[in-house]
C-alpha positions as CSV (number, residue, x, y, z in Angstrom):
1,M,-60.3,16.3,79.0
2,I,-62.0,13.9,81.4
3,I,-62.3,15.4,84.9
4,D,-61.4,12.4,87.1
5,W,-61.1,14.2,90.4
6,Q,-63.5,15.5,93.0
7,V,-62.9,18.9,94.5
8,R,-64.8,17.8,97.6
9,D,-62.3,14.9,98.1
10,I,-59.3,17.2,97.7
11,V,-60.8,19.7,100.1
12,N,-61.5,16.9,102.6
13,E,-57.8,15.8,102.4
14,I,-56.6,19.4,103.0
15,N,-59.0,19.7,106.0
16,K,-57.6,16.4,107.4
17,I,-54.1,17.9,107.2
18,S,-55.3,21.1,108.8
19,R,-56.9,19.2,111.7
20,A,-53.5,17.4,112.2
21,A,-51.7,20.8,112.1
22,N,-54.0,22.2,114.8
23,D,-54.3,19.1,117.0
24,P,-53.8,20.3,120.6
25,Y,-52.9,16.7,121.7
26,M,-49.9,16.5,119.3
27,D,-46.4,18.0,119.8
28,G,-44.9,20.7,117.7
29,F,-42.8,18.3,115.7
30,N,-45.9,16.6,114.3
31,T,-48.1,19.7,113.9
32,W,-45.3,21.6,112.2
33,G,-44.9,18.8,109.7
34,A,-48.6,19.0,108.9
35,K,-48.3,22.7,108.5
36,Q,-45.4,22.2,106.2
37,D,-47.6,19.9,104.1
38,L,-50.2,22.7,103.8
39,Y,-47.5,25.1,102.6
40,Q,-46.3,22.6,100.0
41,I,-49.9,22.3,98.7
42,L,-50.3,26.1,98.7
43,W,-47.1,26.7,96.8
44,H,-47.9,24.0,94.3
45,V,-51.4,25.3,93.6
46,E,-50.0,28.9,93.2
47,S,-47.4,27.6,90.8
48,Q,-50.0,25.8,88.7
49,L,-52.4,28.8,88.7
50,K,-49.6,30.9,87.2
51,K,-49.4,28.5,84.3
52,C,-53.1,28.8,83.6
53,S,-54.8,31.2,81.1
54,T,-56.8,34.1,82.2
55,Y,-60.5,33.9,81.5
56,A,-63.5,36.3,81.1
57,G,-65.1,36.7,84.5
58,E,-62.1,35.5,86.4
59,D,-61.3,38.8,88.0
60,D,-64.9,39.1,89.2
61,Y,-64.8,35.5,90.6
62,V,-61.6,36.3,92.6
63,K,-62.9,39.7,93.8
64,E,-66.2,38.0,95.0
65,H,-64.1,35.5,97.0
66,E,-62.1,38.4,98.5
67,K,-65.3,40.2,99.4
68,R,-66.5,37.1,101.2
69,L,-63.3,36.8,103.1
70,T,-63.5,40.4,104.2
71,F,-67.1,40.0,105.2
72,E,-66.3,36.9,107.3
73,A,-63.3,38.7,108.9
74,L,-65.6,41.5,110.0
75,G,-67.8,39.0,111.7
76,G,-70.3,38.2,109.0
77,K,-71.4,34.6,108.9
78,N,-74.4,34.6,106.7
79,G,-73.5,34.1,103.0
80,L,-77.0,35.0,101.9
81,R,-76.7,38.4,103.5
82,M,-73.3,38.9,101.8
83,Q,-75.0,38.2,98.4
84,K,-77.6,40.8,99.2
85,I,-75.0,43.4,100.1
86,T,-72.9,42.8,97.0
87,N,-75.9,42.9,94.7
88,R,-76.7,46.5,95.7
């Protein structure tokens, strides 16, 4: 398979929608529409992930992401520090 997409470009497009959903100068009609677009993307990606195989190391990959989210929620901003903590 030829990978003909750039994750960076996809993330940039999602960030563009997020900015529209959170634009304080727009009304609720427009921001709600942008948020609905984000939900559509989320649900589509979740649906596609359910169709994928499970791979060795996948659980660790997901758990590492969840640890990072927890660390950030607790006020941590330094990814390097997070790596040091998880490597103990």
